PALOKE-158131 format. One record per residue: x negated, y, z negated of N, C-alpha, C in turn; residue in three letters. Coordinates in pm, whole numbers, padded with zeros to 5 digits, always signed. Layout:
XYZXYZXYZALA;...
# end
This chain:
-10145+10253-16654-10266+10210-16689-10327+10153-16809UNK;-10334+10006-16798-10413+09986-16885-10549+10010-16947UNK;-10553+10071-17089-10710+10039-17150-10732+09920-17155UNK;-10922+09966-17180-11005+09805-17204-10933+09742-17345UNK;-10924+09846-17439-10920+09788-17579-10736+09774-17544UNK;-10655+09763-17503-10521+09776-17475-10501+09620-17453UNK;-10604+09594-17376-10627+09468-17341-10618+09319-17411UNK;-10791+09398-17449-10859+09274-17553-10700+09302-17680UNK;-10601+09336-17733-10574+09374-17840-10452+09231-17785UNK;-10358+09220-17633-10269+09229-17576-10361+08999-17577UNK;-10434+09007-17522-10489+08885-17521-10591+08788-17599UNK;-10631+08851-17694-10696+08812-17841-10582+08794-17976UNK;-10513+08893-17962-10462+08871-18049-10226+08861-18046UNK;-10280+08793-17883-10128+08782-17832-09984+08712-17950UNK;-10087+08605-17970-09967+08576-18072-09936+08642-18159UNK;-09997+08718-18259-10039+08767-18409-09934+08960-18261UNK;-09979+08934-18192-09817+09099-18180-09707+09008-18143UNK;-09708+08890-18047-09608+08808-18076-09526+08868-18183UNK;-09495+08769-18277-09496+08773-18347-09462+08906-18488UNK;-09614+08952-18516-09555+09096-18536-09413+09222-18509UNK;-09442+09179-18359-09310+09261-18287-09146+09221-18379UNK;-09136+09035-18350-09029+09011-18349-08990+08999-18569UNK;-09136+08966-18631-09063+09068-18776-09114+09175-18773UNK;-09108+09238-18735-09116+09361-18722-08938+09411-18654UNK;-08886+09383-18569-08805+09345-18550-08698+09345-18630UNK;-08681+09220-18695-08628+09169-18752-08575+09219-18898UNK;-08681+09239-18957-08665+09400-19083-08606+09522-19035UNK;-08577+09547-18912-08502+09709-18823-08385+09641-18843UNK;-08340+09576-18779-08229+09528-18766-08148+09499-18874UNK;-08167+09473-18937-08161+09462-19160-08073+09553-19209UNK;-08189+09637-19122-08189+09816-19245-08366+09814-19329UNK;-08416+09733-19340-08581+09704-19393-08683+09746-19411UNK;-08713+09784-19474-08878+09825-19485-09022+09665-19494UNK;-09138+09605-19486-09189+09567-19465-09347+09631-19511UNK;-09333+09616-19620-09500+09623-19610-09658+09621-19554UNK;-09755+09698-19529-09874+09664-19433-09921+09459-19484UNK;-09912+09503-19596-10016+09285-19678-09870+09245-19648UNK;-09746+09213-19674-09711+09185-19608-09699+09106-19493UNK;-09599+09205-19352-09661+09182-19234-09761+09065-19199UNK;-09886+09136-19238-10018+09071-19199-10061+08935-19278UNK;-09960+08931-19400-09920+08817-19415-09890+08721-19343UNK;-09737+08781-19300-09675+08695-19255-09773+08621-19101UNK;-09857+08741-19061-09915+08693-18951-10048+08659-18908UNK;-10075+08571-19014-10194+08540-18988-10309+08616-19059UNK;-10335+08722-19072-10426+08811-19044-10407+08877-19182UNK;-10431+08845-19297-10469+08905-19414-10597+08870-19436UNK;-10649+08993-19452-10806+09022-19494-10926+08934-19400UNK;-10813+08944-19240-10927+08826-19201-10945+08965-19010UNK;-10908+09070-19046-10938+09194-18953-10950+09301-19012UNK;-10994+09364-18920-11029+09507-18933-10890+09611-18976UNK;-10900+09751-19053-10720+09798-19048-10793+09796-18919UNK;-10858+09851-18788-10865+09883-18668-10781+09783-18588UNK;-10766+09655-18626-10711+09571-18559-10607+09576-18584UNK;-10546+09556-18693-10340+09605-18748-10334+09722-18732UNK;-10396+09854-18670-10329+09943-18628-10306+09897-18461UNK;-10389+09872-18442-10378+09879-18227-10247+09830-18230UNK;-10231+09699-18323-10147+09603-18280-09998+09705-18312UNK;-10017+09752-18401-09916+09868-18495-09859+09918-18320UNK;-09978+10067-18314-09976+10084-18239-09916+10088-18099UNK;-09931+09870-18023-09937+09871-17975-09782+09861-17935UNK;-09740+09767-18041-09565+09755-18060-09476+09894-18047UNK;-09571+10019-18131-09429+10168-18150-09428+10170-17990UNK;-09497+10186-17887-09545+10208-17805-09443+10195-17694UNK;-09478+10007-17705-09360+10004-17661-09220+09959-17709UNK;-09219+09996-17801-09044+09987-17851-08964+10170-17789UNK;-09099+10269-17772-09037+10404-17786-09018+10405-17614UNK;-09080+10332-17522-09135+10340-17388-08963+10197-17306UNK;-08936+10163-17502-08767+10106-17441-08662+10155-17435UNK;-08699+10275-17510-08601+10362-17601-08573+10317-17755UNK;-08625+10219-17862-08617+10157-17920-08703+10267-18082UNK;-08770+10367-18015-08764+10434-18159-08943+10406-18146UNK;-08997+10441-18242-09112+10437-18317-09105+10397-18403UNK;-09093+10171-18435-09040+10083-18478-09130+10062-18606UNK;-09231+10054-18582-09344+10062-18631-09368+10133-18811UNK;-09211+10261-18770-09173+10347-18848-09133+10217-19035UNK;-09100+10128-18983-09098+10062-19111-09198+09956-19171UNK;-09302+09968-19180-09423+09920-19182-09448+10037-19298UNK;-09470+09939-19437-09556+10119-19544-09655+10055-19599UNK;-09672+10138-19643-09763+10125-19724-09698+10082-19885UNK;-09719+09937-19970-09745+09957-20085-09751+09990-20192UNK;-09713+09963-20360-09711+10016-20399-09914+09992-20478UNK;-09994+10145-20419-10110+10141-20374-10125+10264-20542UNK;-10056+10304-20588-10060+10415-20671-10127+10523-20583UNK;-10066+10566-20492-10106+10695-20357-10021+10727-20352UNK;-10046+10898-20347-09944+10942-20214-09871+10848-20153UNK;-09938+10798-20053-09893+10775-19999-09771+10660-20004UNK;-09818+10543-20134-09682+10452-20138-09530+10458-20046UNK;-09524+10372-19964-09388+10390-19964-09347+10448-19796UNK;-09449+10478-19771-09449+10602-19601-09542+10478-19532UNK;-09459+10465-19409-09621+10492-19262-09691+10610-19302UNK;-09837+10486-19252-09959+10548-19247-10018+10663-19221UNK;-10134+10670-19200-10156+10772-19068-10152+10773-18922UNK;-10163+10663-18895-10170+10595-18769-10045+10625-18673UNK;-09914+10624-18821-09811+10650-18811-09756+10779-18723UNK;-09856+10892-18813-09836+11025-18801-09946+11053-18562UNK;-09973+10939-18534-10175+11009-18468-10031+10942-18368UNK;-10024+10827-18361-09947+10755-18266-09721+10832-18225UNK;-09728+10918-18282-09574+11012-18285-09604+11201-18246UNK;-09697+11148-18254-09773+11277-18228-09786+11294-18059UNK;-09856+11144-18012-09893+11155-17841-09746+11056-17794UNK;-09742+11084-17842-09520+11052-17724-09499+11204-17803UNK;-09501+11259-17827-09466+11407-17854-09376+11460-17925UNK;-09364+11435-18051-09307+11341-18158-09371+11498-18254UNK;-09248+11618-18309-09301+11697-18388-09310+11675-18552UNK;-09517+11657-18530-09518+11653-18748-09512+11701-18788UNK;-09495+11771-18760-09475+11957-18863-09481+11944-18993UNK;-09332+11830-18999-09294+11798-19180-09302+11613-19133UNK;-09366+11545-19210-09390+11395-19247-09278+11347-19272UNK;-09238+11408-19363-09092+11373-19471-09032+11336-19356UNK;-08977+11497-19274-08820+11462-19233-08904+11375-19066UNK;-09006+11331-19020-09014+11307-18871-08960+11166-18971UNK;-09042+11098-19087-08993+10984-19109-08871+10926-19101UNK;-08807+11026-19195-08645+11024-19223-08523+11017-19066UNK;-08575+11035-18989-08569+11067-18908-08568+10959-18809UNK;-08699+10924-18779-08717+10800-18736-08680+10673-18741UNK;-08667+10627-18884-08673+10534-18991-08531+10480-18937UNK;-08432+10639-18945-08258+10568-18900-08208+10577-18765UNK;-08352+10638-18686-08309+10630-18554-08356+10399-18484UNK;-08432+10409-18527-08474+10291-18523-08427+10187-18554UNK;-08382+10175-18696-08277+10169-18795-08142+10065-18730UNK;-08025+10215-18632-07922+10187-18563-07972+10106-18443UNK;-08066+10178-18378-08155+10089-18207-08099+09952-18254UNK;-08204+09918-18409-08207+09738-18355-08069+09702-18424UNK;-08002+09846-18505-07917+09721-18503-07807+09682-18459UNK;-07774+09774-18320-07690+09817-18203-07781+09652-18133UNK;-07864+09688-18129-07965+09602-17985-07919+09428-18095UNK;-07920+09430-18210-07892+09333-18248-07798+09249-18252UNK;-07632+09380-18221-07529+09338-18206-07516+09285-18078UNK;-07591+09371-18002-07519+09268-17847-07643+09164-17757UNK;-07697+09154-17800-07789+09082-17849-07704+08896-17898UNK;-07627+08906-18020-07535+08828-18051-07393+08768-17969UNK;-07364+08867-17924-07249+08877-17787-07263+08802-17703UNK;-07436+08798-17609-07435+08741-17526-07460+08598-17557UNK;
# end
């Protein structure tokens, strides 16, 4: 069942949602990560939307990817060098998404490592298959 906020995000930010999914998928296929800031710049949302909108976009992308067997793909979207303990890690919203789909979040670093490896492997397999067809 689609919620009102999900419908609003999918319609209001359709172009950015599609672009963000493609960018994140591209980074995953080459085994790389991207910062929140860089992703926002690439999809034209830097300094233009609230963190809540950005987080909603990422949540939809991750839930769609996981439902398709690709894992929580937004694990590749990380905090930049901000001088906080969260540098180089997904945000707390990632943990909430992971918990909502039944992942064990008791050891966040282990979850990040497992999910990142799974996402990279899946994306690279999918990329190889799509280049064959």
